[in-house]
N, C-alpha and C positions, 0 to 999 in steps of 0.2 A: 680294664675288664673286671667284671664282678664275679668271676668264677672263684670258687673256694678251693683251697688246697686240701688234698686228701691226707690229712695228718692230725695228730693230737697236739693241742696247744698248751693244755694245762695238766695233762696226765703223763707220768712216766713211772718206772718201777720203784723210784725212791719213795713215792707216797705209801707204798706197802709197808715201809719200815717206820713211817710216822702216821699212824692211824688218826690222830687228832686233826691233821690237815686234809686227810683223804676225802672226807665227805664234802668239805668246802671246794676242793679242786674238782671233784666230780660234778658238783653243782655248776661250777663255772663252765665246764666243758658242755654240760647239758644246755646252759643258756646260749652258748655259741651254736650248738646244733639247732636250737629253737630259732635263732635269728636267721640262720641259713635256710631252714625249712620254710619260714614265713616269707622271706624275701624271694625264694625260688617259686613259691606259689604265685606271688604277685607277678614275677617275671614270666612264668608260664602262661598266666592269664593274659598278660599284655601281648604275648606272642600269638595267643589264640585270637584275641580281638583284632589284632593287626594282620593276621594271617602271615606272620613273619617267621618263615622256616629258618632264617639265618640264626635265630636265637636258640634253635633246638640243641646244638652241641653244648652251649653254655648251660642250659637247663639240665641236660643229661649229665654233664660234668658235676654239677651241684648235687644232683640226685645220687651220684656215685659217692660224693663226699658225705652225704647224709647217711647212706647205707653203711659206709665205713665207720662213721662215728657211732652209729647205732650198735654195730658189732663190737667195736673196741671199748666203748663206754660200758656196755653190758659186761664185757669180759672183766674190766676193772671192778665193776660193782660186785660181781660174783666173788672175786678175790678178796675185796675189802670186807665183804659180809662174813668171811671166814676168820677175820681178825678179831681180837679182843676189843670190841667197841663199847662205849657207854650205851646204856639202854636207849637214850634219846637219839643217838646217831643210828642205832640199829633200826629204830622206828622210821627215821627219815630215809634210810636206804630203801625200805619197803616202798615208800611213796615215790622215790626217784625211779624205781623200775617201771612204775606205771607212767610216769612223765615221758620217759624215753619211748615207750610204746606209743603214746599219744602223738608224740612228735613224728615218729615214723609214719603214722597214719596220715598226718597233715602232708608229709612229703609225698605220699602216694597220690594225693589229689593233683599235685603238680604234674605227675606222670600222666594222669588222665587228660588234663588240659593240653599237655604237649602232644598227646596221641591224636588230638583232633585238629591240630594246626593245618594239616595238609588237606583236610576235608573241603570239598567244593560245595559246602552247604550254605545256601543263602539264609540270612536271618533278617527279620524285620527290624527297623530302627527301634521299635518299641521293645522287642525282646533283648536287643543289645543293651538298651538303656537299663532294663530290669536286671540283667546279669551284672552290669557294672554296679548297680546299687547293692545287690546282694554281696558282691565281692568286697566292695568298700566297707560295708558293715562287718563282714567276716574278718577282714584284715585288721580293722580297728579292735575287734574283740581279741584277736590273736595277740596283738601288741600289748593290750591291756593285761591279758593273762600272763604273758611273759614278764611284764613289769611286776605283777603280783608275785610271781615265782622268784624274781630277783630281790624285791624289797621285803618280801614276807609281810606285806601290809594287809592285814585282815580287813581293815576299814574299806578296802577297795572291792571286797567280794560281792557286796550288794550290786555294785555297778556291773560286775561280770554277769550276774544273774539276770539283771534287767536287759542287758544287751543280748544275752542268749535268747531270752523270751521274745524280744523284738525280732530277732532273726527267724525264730520259729514261726511267728505270725506272718512275717514278710514272705517266707517261703510258701506258706499256705495260700496267701493272697496271689502271689505270682504264678503258682501252679494253676489256680482258678483262671487267671487271665489267659494262661497258655491254652487251657481246655476251650475257653471261649473263642480264642483265635483259630484253633483247629476246627471248631464247629462251623465257623463262618468262612472257612477256606482261606484264612489270611496267612497261614503257614503250612508247610508240608509236614507229613508225619515224621519224616527223617530229621528235619531240623527241630521239630518238636521234641523228639526223643533226646537229642543232644542237649537241648535247652533244659528239659526236665531233669536229666542226669546231672547237669552242671549245678542246678539249684540244690538237688538232693546231696550232692557231694559237698557243696559249700556249707550246707546245714550240718553235715556230719563233722566237717572241719571245726565249726563253731562249738559242737559238742566236745570234741577233743580239747579245744582251747579252754573250755569251761572246766574240764577235768584237771587241766594243768594248773589253772588258777586255784582251784579248790584243793589241790594236792597239799597245800600248806596246812590244811586242817587235819590231815592224816597223821601228823607228827606228834 
C-alpha cells in the first residue's frame, strides 16, 4: 500500500534544544510532505480517470497525513522561530512557512479530483487526453520544484519558469478547445464545467510548485 503514516519522521522536541539542526530537520519534513502531496495528486487523478472509487480511502488517508504534517510542521516552525537563530536561518524560516502553505494547496487539488470520482459524467476521448497532458506537465513541474527545494540549485530556476509558462499557455489553449467543443455540442455543460475546473486547478498547482522552487531565492 502507498498510504502514508500520520506521523513526524524528522521532527521531535529535541530539535528545540539544538537550533542549528532545527532548520535542516524542518526542511526534510517539508520535503516528505511535498512528496506525499504530489504523489497523492497523481493517485487522485488516476482514480478520477479510471473512475476507481476503491482508491478513495487511500487518497483520503494521505490527505489526512498531509493535513497533520501541515499542522505539526507549522507548530515546530513557530517554536523554532522563537529560538536564538542566526539571521540566515531566520530568513529561511520565513520562506519555509510559505512552502508549507503552497504544499497544502497542492494537497487540496487531490481532494477536488477525489470528489469527482463517483460522478457519472461522460468525457470525450479528446478531453481525457487533454487532461492527461495537463496533469503530466504539472506533475513534472512539481517534481522539478521539489528537486530545486531539496538541492537549492538556482541553475534549475529558469527551467521552472519555462515549464510554468508552458503550462499557462497549454491551459489557455485547452480552455479554447473546450469552448469550441461546447459550441458544437460535442460535450455537455456539466462535463465541460468539471473539465474547465480540472484545468484551472492544475494551473494553480503549477503556480504553487513554482513558488516552492523560487522559495530558495527568499533566503
